[in-house]
C-alpha positions as CSV (number, residue, x, y, z in Angstrom):
1,M,-2.4,-16.9,-13.7
2,H,-0.9,-15.2,-10.6
3,R,1.5,-15.8,-7.6
4,L,1.4,-13.8,-4.5
5,V,5.1,-12.8,-3.8
6,R,5.2,-10.2,-1.1
7,L,2.9,-8.9,1.7
8,E,4.7,-5.3,2.1
9,P,3.6,-3.0,5.0
10,V,2.2,0.3,4.2
11,D,3.0,3.5,5.7
12,A,1.1,6.8,5.9
13,V,2.7,9.7,4.1
14,L,1.5,13.2,5.0
15,S,2.6,16.8,5.1
16,A,5.4,17.7,7.7
17,D,2.6,20.3,9.0
18,H,-0.1,17.4,9.5
19,P,-1.0,17.2,13.3
20,L,0.1,13.6,13.3
21,A,3.4,14.1,11.5
22,A,5.8,14.0,14.4
23,E,4.5,10.7,15.5
24,A,7.1,7.6,15.2
25,E,4.1,5.3,14.4
26,L,0.3,5.5,14.0
27,R,-2.7,3.4,14.1
28,P,-4.9,3.7,10.9
29,D,-7.8,4.8,13.0
30,Q,-5.9,7.8,14.0
31,L,-6.3,9.0,10.5
32,R,-10.0,9.6,10.9
33,G,-10.5,13.3,10.2
34,S,-7.5,13.7,7.8
35,V,-8.4,13.6,3.9
36,L,-7.3,10.3,2.3
37,W,-5.6,11.7,-1.0
38,A,-5.8,9.2,-3.9
39,P,-4.1,9.6,-7.1
40,G,-7.3,8.6,-9.0
41,A,-10.7,7.8,-8.6
42,L,-11.0,5.9,-5.1
43,E,-13.4,3.5,-6.6
44,R,-10.7,2.3,-9.0
45,L,-8.0,2.0,-6.4
46,D,-9.1,-1.0,-4.4
47,F,-6.5,-1.1,-1.6
48,L,-7.0,2.6,-0.8
49,H,-10.9,2.2,-1.0
50,Q,-11.1,-0.7,1.3
51,F,-8.6,0.9,3.6
52,A,-11.1,4.0,3.9
53,E,-14.0,1.8,4.3
54,R,-12.2,-0.5,7.0
55,F,-10.7,2.3,9.1
56,D,-13.9,4.7,8.8
57,I,-11.7,7.6,6.9
58,R,-14.8,9.8,5.7
59,D,-12.8,12.7,4.2
60,R,-11.4,11.5,0.7
61,A,-10.3,13.3,-2.4
62,A,-8.7,12.5,-5.6
63,S,-6.0,13.9,-7.8
64,V,-5.0,13.6,-11.4
65,N,-2.1,11.0,-11.8
66,L,1.0,13.0,-13.0
67,G,3.5,10.8,-11.2
68,L,4.7,10.2,-7.8
69,A,6.8,13.3,-7.2
70,H,3.7,15.5,-8.4
71,F,1.2,13.6,-6.3
72,L,3.3,13.7,-2.9
73,A,4.1,17.4,-3.6
74,E,0.2,17.6,-3.4
75,V,0.1,15.9,-0.1
76,A,2.7,17.9,1.2
77,Q,0.9,21.0,0.5
78,D,-2.0,20.4,2.7
79,P,-1.6,19.7,6.6
80,H,-4.9,17.6,6.3
81,R,-4.0,15.1,3.6
82,F,-2.4,11.9,3.6
83,S,-1.8,8.8,1.4
84,L,-0.7,5.2,1.6
85,L,2.5,3.9,-0.2
86,P,4.4,0.7,0.3
87,A,7.1,1.2,2.9
88,D,10.0,0.2,0.7
89,V,9.0,2.3,-2.2
90,P,11.6,4.9,-2.3
91,L,10.3,8.4,-2.2
92,P,11.3,11.3,-4.5
93,E,12.9,14.3,-2.8
94,V,9.8,16.2,-1.8
95,T,10.0,19.0,0.8
96,G,7.7,18.8,3.6
97,L,6.9,15.5,3.4
98,R,6.9,12.8,6.3
99,S,6.3,9.0,6.0
100,V,4.9,7.3,9.2
101,P,4.8,3.4,9.7
102,L,1.1,2.2,10.3
103,V,0.8,-0.3,13.1
104,N,-2.1,-2.1,15.2
105,P,-3.1,-3.2,12.6
106,T,-0.4,-2.9,10.2
107,P,-1.9,-2.9,6.6
108,L,-0.2,-5.1,4.0
109,Y,-0.1,-4.5,0.4
110,A,-0.1,-7.6,-1.7
111,W,2.3,-7.8,-4.6
112,S,2.0,-10.7,-7.2
113,L,3.6,-11.9,-10.3
114,L,0.9,-12.0,-13.3
115,W,1.3,-14.0,-16.5
116,R,-0.7,-15.5,-19.2
117,T,-2.0,-19.0,-19.2
118,G,-1.0,-21.4,-22.1
119,S,2.2,-19.5,-23.4
120,A,4.7,-19.8,-20.5
121,H,8.0,-17.9,-21.1
122,P,11.0,-20.6,-20.5
123,G,12.1,-18.4,-17.7
124,L,8.7,-18.5,-15.9
125,D,9.7,-21.4,-13.6
126,G,12.9,-19.9,-12.7
127,L,11.4,-16.4,-11.9
128,T,8.5,-17.9,-9.7
129,A,11.3,-20.4,-7.9
130,A,13.7,-17.2,-7.2
131,C,10.7,-15.0,-6.0
132,A,9.4,-18.0,-3.7
133,G,13.1,-18.4,-2.3
134,E,13.3,-14.6,-1.5
135,A,10.0,-14.6,0.0
136,R,10.9,-17.5,2.3
137,Q,14.4,-16.2,3.2
138,R,13.2,-12.6,3.7
139,R,9.9,-13.6,5.4
140,W,7.9,-11.5,2.7
141,L,4.6,-13.8,3.3
142,E,4.4,-13.5,6.9
143,Y,0.7,-12.4,7.9
144,D,-0.9,-12.4,11.3
145,P,-4.2,-11.5,11.5
146,T,-4.1,-10.3,15.0
147,R,-1.4,-7.6,13.9
148,D,-1.8,-7.1,10.4
149,W,-4.8,-6.2,7.8
150,L,-5.4,-7.1,4.6
151,P,-8.1,-6.0,2.2
152,D,-10.6,-8.8,1.1
153,P,-9.6,-10.4,-2.1
154,P,-11.7,-9.8,-5.2
155,V,-14.5,-12.4,-5.5
156,D,-13.0,-13.8,-8.5
157,A,-9.4,-14.0,-7.2
158,R,-7.6,-17.3,-6.5
159,A,-4.6,-17.5,-4.2
160,D,-1.8,-19.3,-5.9
161,I,0.8,-19.1,-3.2
162,G,3.9,-21.2,-3.6
């Protein structure tokens, strides 16, 4: 089972030497002509893959996942690279890196709780209730298709929003 608990805006993370690094915010289509740098095979990273397809990002390359700091150092080394990270993920201290909000539309990354069916932990109800309460209070599940973008869900996924 799963429950959607948050839709988090995504930022473009790019080298401080990237031509768009000085912008206060970017539209996703402005990243065409830049290289989407992924921490593994793009076909295995559904969000990044769908983003590249939807916004016509043709230049794509993959690295080996040796951790966030190493990955972002690779982004910072090349003024043509960018990647995407949820806006609230704390960035490690990497010299020459810039994070720029994406808007018009704002890509949203979906965070979910996952659990096995049939052997529920006694604290599961409390955890899901607490997440639902935070989501309501902090407006974590707000989505407006006129201003936001979400990738298509997997064909076999079921929405279980509470």
